[in-house]
C-alpha positions in Angstrom: 7.9 14.8 -17.2 10.5 15.1 -14.5 10.9 11.9 -12.6 9.4 11.8 -9.0 10.9 9.7 -6.3 8.8 9.6 -3.1 11.1 8.7 -0.2 10.7 8.1 3.4 12.1 11.2 5.9 13.5 14.3 3.8 16.5 15.5 2.1 19.6 14.3 4.2 18.0 10.8 5.1 19.3 7.9 4.4 16.1 7.1 1.9 16.8 10.5 0.1 20.8 9.4 0.0 19.6 5.7 -1.7 17.5 7.9 -4.1 20.9 9.9 -5.4 23.2 6.6 -5.5 20.3 4.2 -7.0 18.9 6.9 -9.6 22.3 8.8 -10.1 20.8 12.2 -10.5 19.4 14.8 -8.3 15.7 13.5 -8.9 12.5 15.6 -7.9 11.7 14.5 -4.4 8.6 13.9 -3.0 9.1 13.6 1.3 6.7 11.5 3.1 6.9 11.4 6.6 5.8 8.2 6.7 5.5 4.6 4.8 2.1 4.8 4.4 2.2 8.2 3.5 4.8 6.9 0.8 2.7 4.2 -0.8 -0.1 6.9 -0.9 2.2 8.8 -3.3 2.5 6.0 -5.3 -0.8 5.2 -5.6 -2.1 8.7 -6.1 0.2 9.3 -8.8 2.2 12.2 -7.2 5.7 9.8 -7.6 6.3 7.2 -9.9 8.6 5.0 -8.1 9.5 4.8 -4.2 12.5 3.8 -1.8 11.8 1.8 0.9 14.2 0.5 3.5 13.3 -3.2 4.3 15.8 -4.8 6.3 19.0 -3.6 8.4 21.9 -5.7 9.0 21.6 -4.7 12.8 18.0 -4.4 13.8 16.3 -6.9 11.3 13.9 -6.7 9.2 10.9 -4.0 8.7 7.9 -6.5 8.4 5.0 -3.7 8.1 6.8 -2.7 4.9 6.5 -6.2 3.5 2.6 -6.1 4.4 2.6 -2.7 2.8 3.7 -4.1 -0.9 2.1 -7.0 -0.8 -1.4 -5.3 0.6 -1.4 -2.4 -2.1 0.3 -4.6 -5.0 3.4 -3.0 -5.3 6.1 -4.4 -7.5 10.0 -4.5 -6.3 11.9 -3.2 -9.5 15.5 -3.0 -7.9 17.2 -2.9 -4.4 20.2 -1.1 -3.3 22.3 -1.7 -0.2 23.9 1.4 1.7 26.3 1.6 4.3 25.3 3.2 7.4 26.8 5.6 9.4 25.3 6.5 12.3 26.8 9.7 14.2 25.4 11.6 17.5 25.0 15.5 16.2 23.9 18.7 18.1 24.3 22.4 17.8 27.8 23.1 17.6 30.1 23.8 20.8 28.5 21.1 22.7 29.3 18.5 24.6 28.0 14.6 24.9 27.9 15.8 28.6 25.4 18.7 27.9 23.1 16.3 25.6 19.8 15.7 27.6 17.9 13.9 24.9 18.2 12.3 21.9 15.5 12.3 18.9 16.0 10.2 15.7 13.8 7.5 13.9 13.1 4.1 16.4 15.3 1.5 13.7 18.4 4.2 14.1 17.8 4.3 17.9 17.5 0.5 18.2 21.0 0.4 15.7 22.6 2.2 19.0 21.3 0.8 21.7 24.6 -0.3 23.2 26.2 3.1 22.6 23.6 4.9 24.7 23.6 2.6 27.5 27.0 4.5 28.7 24.9 7.6 28.8 22.1 7.1 31.2 21.3 10.3 31.2 20.4 10.7 27.8 16.7 10.2 27.3 16.2 8.5 23.9 12.9 9.7 22.0 11.4 8.4 18.7 10.6 10.7 16.0 9.8 10.2 12.3 13.1 10.5 10.4 16.6 10.9 11.0 17.1 14.1 8.9 13.9 15.9 10.0 15.0 15.5 13.3 18.5 17.0 12.8 16.6 19.7 10.4 14.1 20.8 13.5 17.3 21.4 16.2 19.2 23.7 13.8 16.1 25.7 13.0 15.0 25.7 16.5 18.5 26.1 18.1 17.8 23.5 20.4 20.2 23.0 22.8 20.7 19.9 25.2 19.1 18.0 22.1 21.1 15.5 19.8 19.7 13.9 16.7 21.1 10.3 15.2 21.8 10.2 11.7 24.1 10.3 9.0 26.8 12.6 8.0 24.8 14.0 4.8 22.6 15.0 7.7 25.0 17.1 9.7 26.6 18.7 7.0 23.0 19.8 5.2 21.3 20.9 8.6 25.0 22.5 10.2 25.2 20.4 12.9 28.6 19.4 14.6 29.2 15.4 15.0 29.8 14.5 18.6 30.8 10.9 18.1 30.9 9.3 15.0 30.5 5.7 14.2 27.5 4.8 16.8 25.8 2.1 15.8 26.9 -1.3 17.7 28.0 -3.8 14.6 30.4 -2.5 11.9 29.6 -2.6 9.1 25.9 -1.8 9.1 23.9 -1.9 6.1 20.1 -1.6 5.1 18.5 -3.0 2.2 16.2 -0.9 0.2 13.5 -1.8 -1.9 12.6 0.2 -5.2 9.1 -0.2 -5.9 6.6 1.3 -8.4 2.7 0.5 -9.3 4.0 -1.5 -12.4 5.8 -3.9 -13.5 9.3 -2.9 -15.1 10.3 -4.5 -18.2 13.7 -6.4 -17.8 15.0 -9.3 -20.1 15.0 -12.7 -19.0 18.8 -12.2 -19.3 18.7 -9.1 -16.6 16.8 -10.5 -14.2 18.8 -12.7 -11.1 16.5 -12.3 -8.4 13.2 -13.0 -7.2 10.7 -11.8 -4.2 7.6 -13.7 -3.9 5.1 -14.5 -1.3 3.0 -17.7 -0.6 0.9 -18.8 2.2 1.2 -22.8 3.8 -1.2 -24.4 6.2 1.0 -25.3 9.3 1.3 -29.2 8.8 4.6 -30.8 8.9 7.0 -31.0 6.1 5.4 -28.3 4.0 8.2 -25.8 4.5 10.4 -28.1 4.0 9.0 -29.3 1.2 8.9 -25.6 -0.4 12.7 -25.3 0.4 13.3 -28.6 -1.2 11.9 -27.7 -4.7 13.8 -24.3 -4.4 17.1 -26.2 -4.1 16.4 -29.0 -6.6 15.7 -25.9 -9.0 18.8 -24.7 -7.9 17.5 -21.1 -6.4 19.6 -19.9 -3.5 17.1 -18.8 -0.9 18.9 -15.0 0.5 15.7 -14.2 2.8 12.9 -15.9 4.4 10.1 -13.7 6.8 6.9 -15.5 8.0 3.5 -13.4 9.2 0.9 -14.8 10.4 -2.3 -14.6 8.4 -4.9 -12.9 11.1 -7.7 -13.9 9.5 -7.1 -17.5 9.4 -5.4 -18.7 12.5 -1.9 -21.0 12.6 -1.7 -20.5 8.5 1.2 -18.3 7.6 2.4 -16.1 5.0 6.2 -16.4 3.5 8.0 -13.6 2.1 11.3 -14.9 0.2 13.8 -14.1 -1.8 15.6 -15.9 -4.2 18.7 -15.2 -6.6 19.3 -17.4 -9.5 21.8 -17.9 -12.5 19.4 -19.1 -15.4 16.2 -17.5 -15.2 14.7 -20.8 -16.4 15.4 -22.4 -13.1 13.3 -19.7 -11.7 10.6 -20.0 -14.1 10.6 -23.9 -13.1 10.2 -23.4 -9.5 7.8 -20.7 -10.1 5.3 -23.4 -11.9 5.8 -25.7 -8.9 5.2 -23.5 -6.0 2.2 -21.9 -7.5 0.9 -25.7 -7.6 1.9 -26.4 -3.3 1.0 -23.0 -2.1 -1.7 -20.7 -1.4 -1.8 -17.0 -2.6 1.1 -17.4 -4.6 2.4 -14.0 -5.5 5.5 -12.4 -7.3 6.5 -8.8 -5.6 9.3 -8.3 -7.7 11.9 -9.7 -10.3 14.9 -7.4 -10.7 18.7 -7.6 -10.8 20.8 -8.6 -7.4 22.4 -5.6 -6.4 25.6 -7.3 -4.5 27.3 -8.9 -7.5 
């Protein structure tokens, strides 16, 4: 059976680029116009794995995606870091003075906010995907409208890059999670990173005690993201990424944290992509 990968967006998007790089092959894609529909694709087994952006070095965490993974019992089975190169593109022959509107995904526009402050005549319009916008401009021969997308989209949809590298900070990286509805059976020797979730009451010292446990067990905290528990005022969920040299250290911390916290959950155990 041919492996099908769910991505947010269409061919030419950054999610498509990650799918090609991570799986090292031209996979059969299920193009989803939202992260919610990506999750549905996995749950309904239209796709076997999904590519989901989690955080960007400029725009920060994509918090709703943490909740999507948790609420739908998805498993993070891998990760991939992608260098993001944002470019302003349009129908060939136009200059930036000709562009009245620029359409793109809101995260992409946020990453380029400083650039567009120099061009107050341009109206920024949020759309569902970077590549979808590029495709729509080409198919409709839409003059006066630009897209912010990666160079792969310009090439795929035959648009001209008017301005390249317009993201605010260089380098610009996005971390993507590879998610499934079931766990991957990796050996303990292969696993050196984990994503976990737990809840804590808002009491003095609770979080620092948990962090001390991680430190004492030789875990390196690489990410912590808090979210309020809507049903319980002043109680919080924490989404945490840790890396470690030995799986036994992580196992020891996990046993202690299961006793110290509530609603403890392992979201994924996988290979650290930054080694």
